[in-house]
N, C-alpha and C positions, 0 to 999 in steps of 0.2 A: 829711133822710135819705129816699132814694127806695126804695119797696118796691112799685111798681106791677107788674101782670102784663102780660107782652108779648102783644100781639094781632097776628095776621097782617096785618090791614089797617092796621093801623097801618104791595250786595255789600259788603256792608259790609266794611270792613277794620279790623282791630284791631291796634294796635301793641303788640308785646311787647318788653320791654327785657331786656338781659342784658349782661354784661361778658365780652368775649372776651379771653383772655390768650394772647399768643404771643411766642416768642423766635426770633430769627434767629441761627443759629450760623455765624459767619463763619470760624471756625478749622477747618482740616482735622483737627487733633488732636481737636477736640470731636466732629466727625463720626465719626472713627474709633472713639472711645470708645463712642459710641452704637451703632455697628454691632456692636461686640463684645458689648455688653450684650444687644442684641436677638437676635443670632445664636445665643448659647449656649443659652437656653431653647428657641429654635426647633429647634435641632439635637436636643435631648433629646426634644422632642415628636414630630419626624419618626421618630426611632429607636423611640419607644414604639409608634407606630402600625405600624411595620414589624414589630415583634415581636408585637404584639397586634392583628391586622387586624380582628378582630370586635368590638372595643370601640366603643360608640356613646356619645358625650358627651351629657349632659343638655341640653335646650334651656332657655336662661335667659329668663324672662319679664321684660323690662325694663318696669317699671311707670312710668306717667306721673307726673312730679313735680307738686308743688302749685303751681308757678309756671312761667311761660314761660322758655325758654332761648334766645330769639331776640332780635335787635336790629333786625330789619327788619319792615316791615309784612307781615301775613299774611292771606290771604283765608280766613276761617274756613269758608266755604261750598264750597270746592273740596277734596274729600277722599274718603274711603271709610269704610265701616262695618267695624270690626274687632271680633273676639270679645274679650270682657272678662268674666271670671268674677266680678268685683266687683259686677257688675250683677245684678238691679235694685237701686236705692238705697232702696227702701221696699216694704212689703207693702200693697197697696191694700186688703186686707180689714181691716187694722189702722188705716187712715186714715179717719176718719169723714167726710171731706169729698170722698170719691170717689164719683161716681155709680155705682150698681150696673151701669148699662148699659155702662160703660167697663171694668169689672173682669172681664176675659175669663176669668181663672183661676176666679173664683168662679162664672162662668156656664158652666163645663164644659169649657173648653179644657184639653187634656191635655198637649200639648207645651209646653216652657218655653224652647226655643231662642231664640224671638223676644225674650226678656228680656235676652239676654246680649250685646247689641251696643252699641258706643260709636262715636260719630262721631269720626274722626281726620282733621283737615286735613292737606294734603300737606306743608306747610312749618312746622308748629308744633304745639303741644299745647294743648288746652283745659284750664285748671286744674281739678283735682278739686273737686267740690262739697263744701265744708265748712260744713254748716248752722250750727254754733255760731258760727263766725267771721262768716258772712254776716249772721246775725240781729243781732249786735252792731253791724255797719255800718248795718243798716236801722233801728236803734232810733230811734223818734220820727218815722219816715217812713211814707209810704203808696205802694204800687204799685197802679195802676189798669189793668185790662185792659178793652178796649172792642171789641166785635165780635160774631161769631156763635158757634155752638156749639163751633167749633174754639178760639176764644178762651177759652170756659169750660173746655174740656179743659186748656188751658195753665194757666189759673188754678188748677184743681184740682191739677194736677201740682206747681205752685210751692208750694202749701200743704203737700202731702204730703212734698215734699223738705225743706222748712224744719222740719217737725215733728220730724225726726231730731235737731234741735238743742235741743229742749224736753224737759226732764225731767218737768215737770208738764203732762201732756197736757190736763188739765181747764182749764188757763188759756187754752187756745185755743178760741174759740167764734165762731159766726156772730152778727153784731151784733144781728140782729133775732130770733134764735132760730129761723130758718128752716131747713128741711131742704133739702139741695142737690137741686134739680130743674130741669128745663129750662123750666118754666113761669114762673119768677120772673125779673123783669127786672133786679133789683139784688140782689147777694149780696156780703157783706163778712165776712171772717174776721179777727178781731183776735187778735194775739199779745200778751196783756196784760202779760206780764213784760217785754216789749221796747217797749211803747207803739208797736206797728207793726201796720198793717192792710193787707191785700191785698184789693182790690175787683174785682168784675166787673159791667159794665153790658152787658146784651144790646142790641145795636144792629146788626142784621145788615146794614143798608145805610148806616149812619152818618148818613143824612139823615132828615128827618121824613116820616111818612106823611101823606097828605092825603085830604080827602073828595072825592067825585065832583063835578066842576064842573057847573054847570047847562048843560043842552043837550048833554052828553056822550053818545056812543053807548051802547047798552045793554050792550055787552061790557065797558065800563069800570066796574069795581066798586070801585076805589080807585086812588089815585095815590101816587107818590113825589115829594115836593117837592125836586127836585134842588138848588135854590138855598137850602134851609133845613137847617142842621145839626140833628141830633137835639136835642130839647128838654132832654135830660139833660146836654147838654154843659157847662152851668154847673157841674155837679157834678165835672167833670174838672179844672177850672182849677188847683186847689191841690195836685194830685198831685206827688209827687217823681219818679215814674217813670210814664210813659204808654205803653201798648203797644196798638196798634191792629191790627185786621185786618178784611177784608171780602172777599167773593168767592163764597162757597158759594151765595148766593141770587140772584146776578146771572146767571140763565139764563132763556131764554124759557119753559121748563117751569114754573119757580117764579114767573114774573111774568105773562107774557101769557096762558098757559093758565089762570091763576087769576083773570084779569081785572084785573091791576095794570098801570097805565101811568104814563108820566112827565109831570111838570108842572114848568114853569119860570115863575115869576111867576104870571100869570093864564092862561098859555097851556098847553094840553094838547098834548103832543108824541106823537101817535099813531104816527108813522113813525120815531121815534128808536130806534136799535138799542141793545141792552144794553151794548155796548162804549162807544158814545158817551155813554150815560147814566152809566156808571161813571166815565168821564173827567170829566164835568160834576160829579158828586157829589164826587169826590176834589178837584176844583178848589175846591169849597165848603169842604171839610174843610181844605185847605191854607191858604186865605185866613183861616179862623177861627184856625188854629194860629198863623199868622204875626202875627195881631193880638192874640190873647187869651193866649197862653202865653209865659211868660218862660223861654226855653230856657237861660238862664244858671243857672236854678234847677232846671228840670224836664228830665229826660232823656226824649227822645221816640223811640219805635221804631215801625216799621210792618213787620209780618210779611207776607211775600208769600203767594201762593195755595198751598194745600197739595195735594200730589199725591194722586190717588185711583187705584184699580186695578179699576174696573168693566170688565166684558166686554160688548161690543156697545154699540150706540147707545142702547138703551133704559135702560141703567144698572140693569138688574134682575138681571143675572148677576154673581155675586161668588164667587170662589174664592180663599181666602187660601192663600198658598204656605207651605212649611215653613221656607224660608230666604230671605234677601234676594236680589234680582236682582243680576247681575254687570254689566249694562249698562243705560243709561237709554233707549236706542233712540229718541233724539231728543225724549223727553218732558220733558227738563229745561227746555225753553222753553215757556212758557205765556202765552197772549194776555193774561190778566188780570194776571199778574206783570209783563209788559212795560209795561202801562199804569201799574201802581203804581210801577215803577222810574222811568218818565219823569216822573211827577208829583213824586215825592220828590226826584229829582235836580235838578229845576228850582226847588226851594223856596229861599227867601232865609234860612231858619233851619235849624239842624242837626237832621236827622232820620236816625236810623240804620236802615238797611234790614236786616231779618232775612230774608235770602234763602234760605228753607228749601225752595223748590220742588224743586230738583235733588236734595238729600239725601233727600227723601221718596220720590222716584221708585224708589229701590232697595228700599224697604221694603214690598214686596207681602205680606210675612209678618206685618206688625204691625197690620193692621186688625182691627176688631171682628168682621167677618164675621157668623157666626150665633151668636157668643158674647156676646149682649147680653141685656137684660131682655125683649127681644121677638124671639126667634130666628126667628120666621116671616118677619121682614123683614130680609134680608141687608144688610150695611153695609160697603162697601169705600171709604168716605170717612173716617169717624172712626177714631181710633187707640185701641188698648188702653192702659190704664194699669196698671202702669208701661209706658213705651214711648217712642215718638218725641218726644212733647211734652216729656219730661224733658230731652232734648238741646237743645230750643229754649231751655229755661230755663237750662241750663248755659251756653249761649252768651250769653244775655241777661245773666246774672250776670258773665260774663267781661268784657263791655263796662263794666258798672258798677264792677267791681273796678279796671279801668284808670283810670276817672275818680276813684275813691276814692284811688288811689295817686299821682295827680298832685299 
């Protein structure tokens, strides 16, 4: 069991099935009967509106069914956010595994509009999240999230969503008795009644940190071993579901300005760009995955880069909007996401891409902003909980449900 503390130096497509029934009426008499049946109530309706022109019919809210009604492949990541009063699916203040820093309502946010949005793909529906049914399917299994703080947010979201299906809340506990904080590198929450565990490993780069090579310039304070996967990777091998992410730390400000440079083998790569380093690190990750993971047993996902809404190049100005944006303004394409896509698409084993970049671009209303446990530091990168990460998990479970139903 790993419980070490993290140190700084250290489109997918989802197939929905349905059965379409249709009949072709070849008889003119049949068509005539149908016309009469349809025209009679239509005539009554027209007459009614003629006599009562001020009548306004009620709008019917067609709720999304619990299963897909399509028989073709559907791109789950091309769609829009629609208002849905069923949301949010949980109360973060009643979920003991939510960090206070992500609980925007508890930190003083007054408006609740940001909680009422659901992602709706253009050509299909995402099944409703039924925690009780999902927990039964996950019995005896483990889901492992690996990545940065965005991954931890998704991990917390998954736990809170699933706790809706547990009557005895005391039966759900962190395996080492740890409080949920950003400092701990490994966290695991066990649903004892279902023999199911959902784990999080903090690995912001996915590769190993290294010491400063002898003879390195003074500006080099640490290195990233791009050809060595994180040492915790041996803990991920037996997972039933693996969900990876990286990206938030692959910036010059968080690397070069802090004295962190890249290393491959015994060679220090002082001139290597962050994008080239990310490609190299993901190549190391993909080689490990192709060699070490049995993808017939383990479902593997990689979530793309998450959209942020900072203003200005300094990333110090952050103003959270009241409602989602209507246009992406070209921000749906992200260089890190493009690198991730290319690596995943060229792999020899199946990895499902959770392409969340574009769907997040709309949600300028859903960031932590100043409603964190440290309001003096604005945050237009992380998301409030409940919020956008819940939708990532609904999509993730949709893919798993498809596999369970095969």
